N, C-alpha and C positions, 0 to 999 in steps of 0.2 A: 322152697329153700329149707335146708336142713337145720338142726339146731346148733351146728357148728357155725355155719355162715350167719344166723341170726344172732350168735353171741358177739361175733367178730364186729358186726355193723352197729350192735347196740353199745359197743366199747368206744365208737369213734365219736368224740363230743361233737354236736351240730352247734356251730357259731349262732350266738342270739343277734338276732338284727338290732342294730342300735342306729339311732337318729344322728344325723349330721351335728346336731347341737351338743349331744351328748359326748360324741366322738372329740368335737372341738374342746369340750369342758375337760375331758380327760387328758388330752394335748396340753392344753394350757395348764392344768395343775402339775404336770410332770416338769415344766419349765418355770422357773422362778421368773424370768423376764416377763413372760405371757401372762402370769399371775398379777404381777405388779401393773403392767400395762392395761390389764382389764381392770384392775382396781382403781388406776387414775383415771380412766375414761367413764367408769361409774360415778366415781366422786365427783368430776366435772358436769355430769348430766344432772346428778342430784343438786348441786350447787346452783346450777343454772336455773332449774325448775323451781328450787326454793329460795331464788334471790330477793323476793320482797320480803320474805319473812327473816332471811339471814342479815341482811345489808342494814347495818346499824343507823345509815343517814340516808336521806335522799340523794342519789348520786350527782344530781345536777343542780342541787341547792348551793348557792355561793353563801360563804361566810368569810366575808371581806377581812373582818378584824383577825380572822384565825388563819391569814395567808402564809403559805409555805412553811408549815409547822413541821417539825420534826417528829419522827414515830414516837408514840408513848401517850399516856394520859388518855384524854378525851378520844383522840384519834389514833388508833392503834397502828395504823402505816402512815400517819400525817396526813396533811393536805397539800394541794397542788397550788399554783399561784393564784387561783381565784377563791380558795379556800374551801374546796370541794373535798370531801373525804374521799382518800385513795382507795382504802378498803371496800367502800360501797362500789366504787367505779369498777375495781377489779372483778368483784362478784357479779355486777350485771354484764360486765364485758365477756364473762364467760357465755352468756347467751349468744353473743354476736359472733363470738369464735366458733361455737358449734354449728351455728347456722351457717356460716361461711364454709366451713368444713363439710358439712351434710350437702350443701349446694354444689361444692366443687366435685365431690365423690358422685352424685347424682348426676350430674353433667358429663363427667367422664364415663361413667358406666353405660349412660344412654348413647354416647358417640360410639364407644367399644361395641355395644350391642348392634348398633345400626350398622357399623362395617362389618361387623361379623354375618349379619343376616344377609347382606349384600354379597358379600365374598362367598359364602355357602350357597347362595342361590347361583349366582352367576359361574362359579366354578372357573376351570380352565386357567389361562394365563392372567386374567383378571384377578382371580383368587390369589394367584402367586404375587402379583403385583401389590394387591392390599396387606398380605400376609408379610 
């Protein structure tokens, strides 16, 4: 290889290999909606994990003298018909919502992977039928 060819090959930048996570992070940073959505999901996960520390009251404890109170004062979001704190119930409800969402995604992904494997293995008309 002569010096001229070597100089041309050195001038071409070699792309750095990036991880899929880093690529997704760059893509989300360029789009405001992706950044906001990611922040909301992370916030919900943090609230669900820290529910015992964040909830001001036990979500199942009934306080019958304080039934159906409006928001403000001692109960920031008020109370329900049984006197339970609504804010505490919302915070603990994040745990249930995340669990249901993860279960639904897991079941859907499992079914999709199973159908994809069977379709790829069988091939032919069965593959066309499934796809």
